[in-house]
N, C-alpha and C positions, 0 to 999 in steps of 0.2 A: 940416563933417563932424559929427553929431552922437556922441555918446559911444558908446552901441552900435556902429556903422558903424567906430568906429576901433578898436573892442578889435577885432572880427571882422575886422578888416584887417591885422594884428598876427597871423593865424593863418596858419601856414604850411603844417602841415600836416593837412589840413583830412581826408583818408582816416583820418588817428587819431582824429578823431569828437571830442569835445567835453572831455578831458585837457587838450589843450594849452591850447584856451578858455580851461579852468577854470584852469589858470598862470597866465595872461596876465590873467587878472581879478585874479586874487591877488596881482599883480606890479604892476600898472599901477591899482588902483582900492581892494581893499581896507587896502594896506598905507600909500600914502596919505592915505586917509581917518582912517583909523586915527592916523597920525601927526599931521592936521590936529584930527583929535578931542581927543588929550591937548596939543598947544600953545596953541587957540584954545578949550576950554573951555564950548563954547555951552552956552545954558540947557535945560533937557529940556525935546520939542516941538518946537526948532529945526530948522527944514528945512538940506538941505544941497544946493545947486547944484553940479552937477559941473558942467567946462562942457570944452571941447576947445580948446589950446591950441599950435598947430602939432601937435605927436607927442604930446603929455605932456596927460594930465587933471589939470585944475587945482581944487579943492573951494573953494565961496566960498558965504556965505551967504545963504539968499532963498530 
């Protein structure tokens, strides 16, 4: 499953529009990415790959 599909599949409130999806992206993508950047401290310009691992998104260089 691709990362965008994983995020969209978590939205239980389709009638509410984009607001729930924005919260899902914040929780499952933005916060883990920020943690990854602080922990790994990659060089400027490094590409970060987002992979689906079960029900979670994992960050990796590449």
